[in-house]
C-alpha positions, 0 to 999 in steps of 0.5 A: 523508462515509461511511468507504468514500467517504473511503477510496476518495478516499484510495486515489485520492490515494495512486495519483496520488502514486505515479504522480507520484513515479515520473514526476516524481522521479529514479529514485533517489527515485521508485522508493523513494517508489513502493514505499512508496506501493504499501504505503500503497495496500495498507493503504488497500485493506485498510481498504476491505475491513474499515474496522472493523479496528484500524489496527495490524492493517490496517498489518500485513496490508498489509505482509504482502501486500507481503512475500508479493508480493515473495517471489512474485517469487523464483518468476519467475511475476510476471515471466512474467505481466508479459511477457504482460500488462503491467499485472501488472508494476504489481501484482506487480513482476518482480524480488525486492529485499530493500530493497523490504521496508524501503520496504514497512514504511515505507509500511505505517506511513504507510498505517496513519497515514493510515487512522487519520486518515481514520477518526478521527471515524467510530470510536466512542471507547473508554470509559475503564476 
């Protein structure tokens, strides 16, 4: 399979896992799992944009995007957008929570690992020097 096809399938699995976690698990577990999987998805999407990038860079970029979105919540703009267009709540959230940053870090690490596994046969091996 082509790398981007693998990544699209992986993104679908991550979305289903995130929605499932929030729907099936109690809020105390489903919320944190959903937050972590959100970051995992952002890393997978970063890999779709730049599949040749090192996985550590993809994980870092995914985490940075999540932190930026979380900090953006401090402005109140995402909450206002969510009132007018409910899907914005899914992408931007509404309320800042510092604990989410830890969850995003964990999710970005998982995302980097999943991308590395998904693309491991497709990247050329580096020559030993």
